VOBA-1610 file (N, C-alpha, C; in pm, whole numbers, padded with zeros to 5 digits, always signed):
BEGIN
Met-19725+10121+20933Met-19774+09988+20968Met-19922+09997+21003Gly-19966+09924+21109Gly-20107+09922+21141Gly-20164+10057+21176Met-20079+10150+21220Met-20125+10282+21258Met-20160+10367+21136Asp-20133+10314+21014Asp-20166+10388+20893Asp-20316+10406+20878Phe-20394+10316+20937Phe-20538+10316+20918Phe-20609+10323+21052Gln-20682+10429+21074Gln-20753+10448+21201Gln-20904+10444+21178Pro-20977+10367+21260Pro-21124+10366+21247Pro-21182+10499+21295Pro-21306+10531+21250Pro-21390+10447+21165Pro-21342+10447+21021His-21349+10330+20957His-21304+10317+20821His-21416+10354+20723Pro-21379+10403+20604Pro-21480+10455+20512Pro-21569+10351+20446Val-21522+10228+20431Val-21600+10125+20362Val-21679+10046+20466Gln-21810+10071+20473Gln-21894+10013+20576Gln-21995+09917+20515Phe-22051+09829+20600Phe-22144+09726+20553Phe-22260+09712+20651Gln-22369+09655+20600Gln-22483+09623+20685Gln-22506+09474+20678Gly-22488+09406+20789Gly-22497+09261+20789Gly-22638+09209+20805Ser-22649+09079+20817Ser-22777+09010+20831Ser-22819+09007+20977Gly-22940+09053+21005Gly-22992+09049+21141Gly-23008+08906+21190Leu-23049+08816+21100Leu-23064+08676+21137Leu-22930+08615+21174Ala-22826+08645+21093Ala-22693+08593+21122Ala-22640+08648+21254Arg-22666+08777+21280Arg-22620+08836+21406Arg-22689+08769+21525Ala-22817+08739+21510Ala-22890+08672+21618Ala-22834+08533+21643Leu-22800+08463+21537Leu-22743+08330+21551Leu-22605+08336+21615Val-22526+08435+21575Val-22392+08453+21634Val-22405+08476+21785Arg-22499+08563+21825Arg-22520+08588+21968Arg-22566+08463+22040Ala-22655+08387+21977Ala-22707+08265+22039Ala-22597+08163+22062Leu-22499+08163+21974Leu-22387+08070+21987Leu-22277+08123+22080Gly-22295+08246+22128Gly-22200+08304+22222Gly-22081+08372+22158Trp-22085+08394+22025Trp-21974+08458+21956Trp-21998+08607+21942Arg-21891+08680+21912Arg-21902+08822+21882Arg-21798+08860+21778Val-21827+08969+21708Val-21736+09019+21604Val-21698+09162+21636Asp-21570+09191+21631Asp-21520+09327+21651Asp-21466+09376+21516Phe-21545+09459+21449Phe-21513+09500+21312Phe-21563+09642+21292Ala-21479+09728+21230Ala-21516+09869+21213Ala-21506+09913+21068Gly-21525+09819+20974Gly-21521+09855+20833Gly-21383+09837+20773Leu-21372+09870+20645Leu-21248+09854+20571Leu-21191+09989+20530Pro-21058+10002+20525Pro-20998+10131+20494Pro-20991+10162+20345Thr-20999+10060+20259Thr-20986+10078+20115Thr-21081+09981+20044Leu-21093+09997+19913Leu-21181+09910+19836Leu-21117+09777+19800Gln-20986+09767+19811Gln-20917+09642+19778Gln-20816+09609+19887Gly-20795+09480+19907Gly-20696+09438+20005Gly-20695+09288+20023Val-20608+09242+20113Val-20591+09100+20143Val-20617+09079+20292Ile-20700+08981+20324Ile-20733+08949+20463Ile-20662+08821+20503Val-20585+08828+20609Val-20520+08710+20667Val-20608+08661+20782Val-20657+08538+20772Val-20738+08477+20878Val-20650+08380+20956Tyr-20638+08402+21087Tyr-20544+08325+21170Tyr-20599+08311+21311Pro-20578+08192+21374Pro-20513+08073+21321Pro-20614+07981+21250His-20562+07888+21171His-20644+07791+21100His-20605+07653+21150Thr-20690+07595+21237Thr-20654+07468+21300Thr-20762+07361+21288Ser-20877+07394+21226Ser-20989+07300+21229Ser-21080+07318+21107Asn-21153+07213+21074Asn-21255+07221+20969Asn-21366+07317+21008Trp-21381+07345+21138Trp-21485+07438+21183Trp-21456+07582+21142Asp-21332+07613+21111Asp-21296+07752+21083Asp-21375+07810+20966Phe-21395+07732+20861Phe-21463+07785+20743Phe-21610+07818+20771Pro-21691+07724+20825Pro-21831+07761+20853Pro-21846+07871+20957Val-21758+07872+21058Val-21764+07979+21158Val-21733+08113+21093Ala-21630+08117+21009Ala-21593+08242+20942Ala-21702+08290+20848Val-21768+08198+20778Val-21877+08236+20687Val-21994+08297+20766Leu-22029+08236+20878Leu-22138+08290+20961Leu-22103+08429+21012Leu-21982+08448+21061Leu-21941+08579+21112Leu-21934+08681+20998Lys-21895+08638+20880Lys-21893+08725+20763Lys-22033+08776+20730Trp-22131+08686+20733Trp-22269+08727+20705Trp-22321+08821+20813Ala-22278+08799+20936Ala-22326+08882+21046Ala-22286+09029+21028Val-22167+09053+20975Val-22121+09192+20957Val-22145+09241+20815Gly-22176+09148+20723Gly-22212+09188+20587Gly-22096+09213+20494Ile-21976+09173+20530Ile-21859+09202+20447Ile-21847+09099+20335Pro-21848+09143+20209Pro-21824+09049+20100Pro-21674+09024+20085Val-21634+08898+20085Val-21493+08865+20066Val-21483+08754+19962Gln-21370+08752+19894Gln-21341+08647+19800Gln-21234+08555+19859Phe-21227+08435+19806Phe-21119+08343+19842Phe-21083+08263+19717Trp-20957+08222+19707Trp-20920+08148+19587Trp-20922+07999+19614Gly-20947+07925+19508Gly-20951+07779+19516Gly-20912+07719+19382Lys-20878+07592+19382Lys-20840+07524+19259Lys-20954+07530+19158Asp-20921+07560+19033Asp-21024+07576+18931Asp-21106+07449+18910Thr-21046+07332+18937Thr-21118+07207+18917Thr-21238+07195+19011Leu-21229+07256+19129Leu-21341+07251+19223Leu-21464+07323+19169Phe-21441+07426+19090Phe-21551+07507+19040Phe-21621+07442+18921Arg-21566+07331+18873Arg-21628+07258+18763Arg-21726+07152+18814Ile-21728+07129+18944Ile-21817+07030+19001Ile-21959+07087+19004Pro-22056+07020+18943Pro-22193+07071+18941Pro-22245+07102+19082Leu-22314+07211+19093Leu-22375+07260+19218Leu-22268+07307+19317Phe-22167+07225+19345Phe-22064+07266+19440Phe-21989+07388+19389Gly-21955+07387+19260Gly-21886+07501+19202Gly-21971+07628+19206Thr-22100+07612+19179Thr-22192+07727+19187Thr-22199+07781+19329Trp-22202+07689+19425Trp-22207+07729+19567Trp-22080+07802+19607Leu-21964+07754+19560Leu-21839+07820+19592Leu-21836+07963+19538Arg-21882+07980+19414Arg-21886+08115+19355Arg-21980+08205+19433Trp-22092+08151+19477Trp-22189+08230+19554Trp-22128+08277+19686Leu-22043+08192+19745Leu-21977+08229+19871Leu-21867+08333+19850Gly-21819+08345+19725Gly-21711+08439+19697Gly-21586+08375+19641Gly-21597+08248+19603Gly-21482+08177+19551Gly-21435+08228+19415Val-21304+08233+19397Val-21242+08274+19272Val-21154+08160+19224Pro-21183+08100+19107Pro-21100+07989+19059Pro-20964+08036+19007Val-20859+07962+19040Val-20725+07992+18989Val-20664+07863+18934Arg-20580+07879+18831Arg-20513+07765+18768Arg-20369+07759+18816Arg-20336+07654+18889Arg-20200+07641+18940Arg-20099+07618+18828Ser-20148+07572+18712Ser-20058+07545+18600Ser-20037+07666+18510Ala-20102+07778+18540Ala-20090+07897+18456Ala-19946+07948+18458Pro-19896+08001+18344Pro-19756+08048+18337Pro-19720+08151+18443Gln-19814+08241+18475Gln-19784+08346+18572Gln-19801+08301+18716Gly-19849+08177+18737Gly-19868+08127+18872Gly-19992+08183+18938Val-20026+08127+19053Val-20146+08170+19125Val-20133+08314+19172Val-20019+08349+19229Val-20000+08486+19277Val-20007+08584+19161Gly-19947+08547+19048Gly-19951+08634+18931Gly-20093+08657+18881Gln-20173+08550+18879Gln-20312+08564+18837Gln-20388+08659+18930Met-20372+08638+19060Met-20446+08717+19156Met-20395+08860+19162Thr-20265+08880+19144Thr-20210+09015+19143Thr-20265+09094+19026Ala-20271+09032+18908Ala-20327+09099+18791Ala-20472+09135+18813Met-20548+09045+18875Met-20688+09073+18903Met-20703+09187+19003Met-20620+09186+19108Met-20628+09290+19210Met-20591+09427+19151Lys-20488+09430+19068Lys-20449+09557+19005Lys-20558+09610+18914Gln-20625+09520+18843Gln-20733+09563+18755Gln-20849+09619+18836Lys-20880+09556+18948Lys-20987+09606+19035Lys-20953+09746+19087Lys-20825+09767+19123Lys-20782+09899+19169Lys-20797+10003+19058Ala-20755+09966+18938Ala-20763+10060+18825Ala-20908+10096+18794Asp-20999+10000+18813Asp-21140+10023+18783Asp-21217+10080+18902Gly-21151+10090+19018Gly-21219+10140+19137Gly-21325+10045+19190Glu-21305+09913+19168Glu-21402+09813+19210Glu-21360+09746+19342Tyr-21458+09708+19419Tyr-21434+09641+19547Tyr-21378+09502+19525Phe-21275+09464+19602Phe-21222+09329+19595Phe-21131+09304+19715Trp-21180+09228+19811Trp-21098+09187+19925Trp-21087+09036+19924Leu-20965+08987+19924Leu-20938+08844+19918Leu-20899+08794+20056Ala-20968+08691+20106Ala-20938+08633+20237Ala-20869+08498+20219Leu-20767+08473+20299Leu-20699+08344+20292Leu-20632+08311+20424Ser-20597+08184+20436Ser-20522+08137+20552Ser-20379+08111+20509Pro-20283+08189+20556Pro-20144+08169+20513Pro-20082+08040+20566Glu-20145+07979+20666Glu-20095+07849+20712Glu-20122+07742+20607Gly-20237+07756+20539Gly-20268+07668+20427Gly-20311+07528+20464Thr-20308+07492+20590Thr-20346+07359+20634Thr-20385+07364+20781Arg-20464+07266+20823Arg-20505+07260+20964Arg-20397+07198+21052Arg-20300+07132+20989Arg-20192+07070+21065Arg-20089+07175+21107Leu-20017+07144+21214Leu-19911+07234+21259Leu-19799+07237+21156Thr-19761+07357+21115Thr-19651+07373+21020Thr-19546+07466+21080Ala-19436+07482+21006Ala-19325+07563+21056Ala-19350+07713+21041Gly-19454+07751+20968Gly-19481+07894+20949Gly-19584+07919+20840Trp-19585+08039+20787Trp-19682+08083+20687Trp-19623+08074+20547Arg-19706+08039+20452Arg-19668+08047+20312Arg-19674+08193+20267Ser-19594+08224+20169Ser-19570+08365+20136Ser-19663+08424+20031Gly-19759+08344+19979Gly-19843+08394+19872Gly-19915+08524+19903Phe-19971+08534+20025Phe-20045+08653+20063Phe-19954+08776+20064Tyr-19831+08756+20111Tyr-19736+08867+20124Tyr-19697+08920+19987Arg-19664+08830+19897Arg-19626+08870+19762Arg-19741+08940+19690Leu-19861+08886+19707Leu-19978+08946+19643Leu-20001+09088+19690Ala-20006+09108+19823Ala-20034+09241+19878Ala-19924+09340+19841Leu-19799+09294+19845Leu-19687+09382+19815Leu-19686+09422+19667Glu-19705+09325+19579Glu-19700+09351+19436Glu-19821+09432+19388Ala-19937+09409+19450Ala-20058+09481+19410Ala-20069+09617+19479Gly-19989+09639+19583Gly-19993+09766+19655Gly-20121+09786+19733Val-20168+09679+19799Val-20291+09688+19878Val-20260+09655+20024Pro-20343+09701+20118Pro-20319+09671+20259Pro-20353+09528+20296Val-20298+09484+20407Val-20328+09354+20465Val-20412+09377+20590Gly-20526+09308+20598Gly-20610+09312+20717Gly-20589+09186+20799Leu-20577+09200+20930Leu-20552+09086+21019Leu-20680+09048+21091Ala-20730+08927+21061Ala-20853+08877+21124Ala-20817+08765+21219Gly-20829+08790+21348Gly-20794+08692+21449Gly-20916+08612+21491Leu-20912+08480+21472Leu-21022+08390+21506Leu-20989+08323+21639Asp-21067+08352+21742Asp-21033+08311+21878Asp-21145+08226+21937Tyr-21121+08095+21946Tyr-21222+08004+22003Tyr-21224+08012+22154Ser-21114+08051+22217Ser-21109+08055+22362Ser-21205+08158+22418Arg-21227+08266+22344Arg-21321+08371+22387Arg-21434+08392+22286Lys-21445+08301+22190Lys-21551+08305+22089Lys-21563+08444+22026Arg-21460+08485+21957Arg-21460+08617+21897Arg-21379+08619+21768Leu-21418+08706+21680Leu-21338+08740+21563Leu-21307+08888+21572Val-21179+08921+21576Val-21136+09060+21583Val-21071+09096+21451Phe-21131+09193+21382Phe-21081+09233+21251Phe-21080+09385+21244Arg-20977+09443+21304Arg-20967+09589+21313Arg-20830+09643+21270Asp-20735+09553+21250Asp-20597+09596+21228Asp-20560+09582+21081Phe-20510+09690+21022Phe-20471+09691+20881Phe-20332+09754+20869Leu-20252+09701+20778Leu-20119+09757+20758Leu-20080+09752+20611Arg-19994+09848+20574Arg-19930+09845+20442Arg-19793+09782+20459Leu-19765+09682+20378Leu-19638+09613+20389Leu-19522+09704+20350Thr-19412+09689+20419Thr-19295+09772+20392Thr-19199+09705+20294Gly-19214+09573+20275Gly-19117+09498+20197Gly-19007+09439+20283Asp-19000+09484+20409Asp-18907+09427+20507Asp-18983+09313+20576Glu-18960+09190+20533Glu-19039+09077+20583Glu-19029+09062+20733Asp-18910+09074+20789Asp-18894+09056+20933Asp-18975+09160+21010Arg-18970+09284+20965Arg-19043+09390+21033Arg-19194+09370+21021Asp-19240+09338+20900Asp-19383+09320+20879Asp-19437+09201+20957Leu-19365+09089+20954Leu-19411+08969+21025Leu-19404+08986+21176Glu-19308+09062+21224Glu-19301+09091+21368Glu-19425+09166+21413Tyr-19469+09262+21331Tyr-19590+09336+21365Tyr-19711+09243+21368Met-19724+09159+21265Met-19838+09068+21258Met-19839+08971+21375Ala-19723+08920+21411Ala-19715+08826+21523Ala-19763+08891+21652Gly-19724+09016+21673Gly-19768+09087+21793Gly-19917+09112+21794Ala-19973+09144+21677Ala-20116+09173+21669Ala-20202+09048+21686Leu-20148+08930+21653Leu-20227+08808+21652Leu-20191+08710+21764Gln-20107+08752+21856Gln-20054+08658+21955Gln-20159+08609+22055Asp-20268+08681+22074Asp-20365+08642+22177Asp-20483+08563+22122Phe-20474+08515+21998Phe-20585+08441+21938Phe-20554+08292+21936His-20653+08213+21979His-20633+08069+21997His-20731+07992+21909Gly-20677+07898+21832Gly-20758+07818+21742Gly-20839+07712+21814Phe-20921+07642+21736Phe-21004+07534+21790Phe-20916+07426+21853Arg-20805+07395+21787Arg-20710+07297+21841Arg-20589+07372+21897Thr-20582+07381+22026Thr-20473+07453+22091Thr-20339+07389+22056Gly-20245+07471+22019Gly-20112+07422+21986Gly-20091+07389+21840Ala-20196+07400+21759Ala-20183+07365+21617Ala-20158+07488+21529Ala-20156+07607+21588Ala-20134+07729+21510Ala-19987+07742+21474Ala-19960+07774+21348Ala-19822+07790+21302Ala-19764+07921+21355Pro-19634+07925+21381Pro-19571+08052+21417Pro-19579+08151+21301Val-19584+08280+21334Val-19601+08383+21230Val-19464+08416+21171Arg-19429+08341+21066Arg-19307+08365+20991Arg-19323+08301+20854Leu-19257+08354+20754Leu-19266+08301+20619Leu-19170+08184+20603Ile-19219+08077+20540Ile-19136+07957+20526Ile-19103+07924+20382Asn-19156+08000+20287Asn-19123+07971+20147Asn-19133+08098+20065Ser-19080+08095+19946Ser-19087+08209+19856Ser-19178+08180+19739Gly-19243+08064+19740Gly-19333+08027+19632Gly-19472+08004+19685Leu-19560+07955+19597Leu-19698+07934+19636Leu-19741+07796+19589Ser-19797+07719+19677Ser-19848+07588+19639Ser-19997+07585+19664Gln-20060+07473+19634Gln-20204+07463+19651Gln-20245+07481+19797Ala-20152+07460+19891Ala-20187+07470+20033Ala-20218+07613+20076Asp-20189+07712+19992Asp-20223+07849+20027Asp-20372+07878+20011Thr-20443+07791+19942Thr-20583+07818+19921Thr-20663+07788+20047Ile-20777+07857+20063Ile-20865+07827+20174Ile-20944+07700+20144Val-20989+07686+20021Val-21067+07568+19982Val-20979+07481+19894Lys-20956+07353+19935Lys-20867+07266+19862Lys-20944+07143+19814
//
């Protein structure tokens, strides 16, 4: 589980000094010690507000970690906005594709592994800012099928911090894996208290709500 990966991790980054200064000025901090592998899936939790995306982007620049996120392909066709999404790390996916969104991303992740190329995908398994009964399973299926680790990024407004140090390889035992994640993320509080979904899988499929950008 999470003990599989101990810092310092081999994949390191150099962030933006300007972004770090802005993060400090806003009273935030980031606890991050690098990545254990060149490919993986990042779970960002909890997701309760529109503020989560700009805050996460600023903290990402501060530590210098390049991450991708998936979004509906139609968004990337919008002039300027689509270019901006790609610049941020957006990856277009077609929900109507025969292999599905998870299938598309799994194939891409496996190809990146085969080529030895960097590729970390970040997403919110809650899929919405509203309170839901749990997490959508797209991230779990992707990481398990691609054979990559899951990184847990806890976004905590109560203490203005992002903690991203915990990584685990999924066992395929959903109850065991989700119990570990719940324990690792239990002390993180979203912008809207009480709107965070409980850490449990609520479906076996993937809908558009699994995307970070909708």
